C-alpha positions as CSV (number, residue, x, y, z in Angstrom):
1,M,80.7,88.8,131.1
2,T,81.6,92.2,132.6
3,N,82.4,95.1,130.4
4,E,84.4,97.5,132.5
5,T,85.1,100.9,131.0
6,Q,87.9,103.1,132.4
7,T,87.4,106.8,132.8
8,P,89.9,108.7,130.8
9,V,92.2,110.6,133.1
10,L,94.2,113.7,132.3
11,T,97.4,114.0,134.3
12,F,98.7,117.6,134.2
13,E,101.4,119.1,136.4
14,G,101.1,116.3,138.9
15,K,97.3,116.5,139.2
16,R,94.7,114.1,137.8
17,Y,91.4,115.1,136.2
18,D,88.4,113.2,134.9
19,L,88.7,114.0,131.2
20,N,85.0,113.4,130.6
21,A,84.0,115.9,133.3
22,L,86.0,118.8,131.8
23,P,84.3,121.5,129.8
24,D,84.4,121.1,126.0
25,D,86.9,124.0,125.6
26,L,89.4,122.2,127.9
27,K,88.8,118.9,126.1
28,E,89.7,120.7,122.8
29,L,92.9,122.1,124.4
30,V,93.9,118.6,125.5
31,R,93.2,117.3,121.9
32,G,95.3,120.2,120.5
33,M,98.2,119.3,122.9
34,Q,98.0,115.7,121.9
35,V,98.2,116.7,118.2
36,A,101.1,119.0,118.9
37,D,102.9,116.2,120.9
38,A,102.4,113.8,118.0
39,Q,103.8,116.4,115.5
40,L,106.8,117.0,117.7
41,R,107.6,113.3,117.8
42,I,107.3,113.1,114.0
43,H,109.6,116.1,113.5
44,E,112.1,114.8,116.1
45,D,112.3,111.5,114.2
46,T,112.7,113.4,110.9
47,L,115.6,115.4,112.5
48,K,117.3,112.1,113.6
49,V,117.0,110.7,110.1
50,L,118.4,113.9,108.6
51,A,121.3,114.0,111.1
52,F,122.1,110.4,110.4
53,G,122.1,111.0,106.6
54,R,124.3,114.1,107.0
55,Q,126.8,112.1,109.1
56,S,126.9,109.4,106.5
57,M,127.6,112.0,103.8
58,A,130.3,113.5,105.9
59,V,132.0,110.1,106.2
60,Q,131.8,109.6,102.5
61,L,133.2,113.1,101.8
62,N,136.1,112.5,104.2
63,D,136.9,109.2,102.5
64,K,136.8,110.7,99.0
65,L,139.0,113.7,100.1
66,A,141.6,111.4,101.6
67,N,143.5,111.1,98.3
68,I,143.2,114.8,97.3
69,T,145.8,117.3,98.3
70,P,144.4,120.3,100.1
71,I,145.4,123.8,99.2
72,D,147.4,125.9,101.6
């Protein structure tokens, strides 16, 4: 049984780098960018949920205002 391990590769601005061969400070930057990307995805999903909820409330408000006479 062969246990093949793949070398982790960083692709950045169209260039590929052996992640294991990078200095520790660069590896730390890569990890920081990965965390930042994950946080962005989380917050983008949160914004989508909030936008959907707001739209739902706007529909409900419009329905409830349908029978109320607006002021001039």
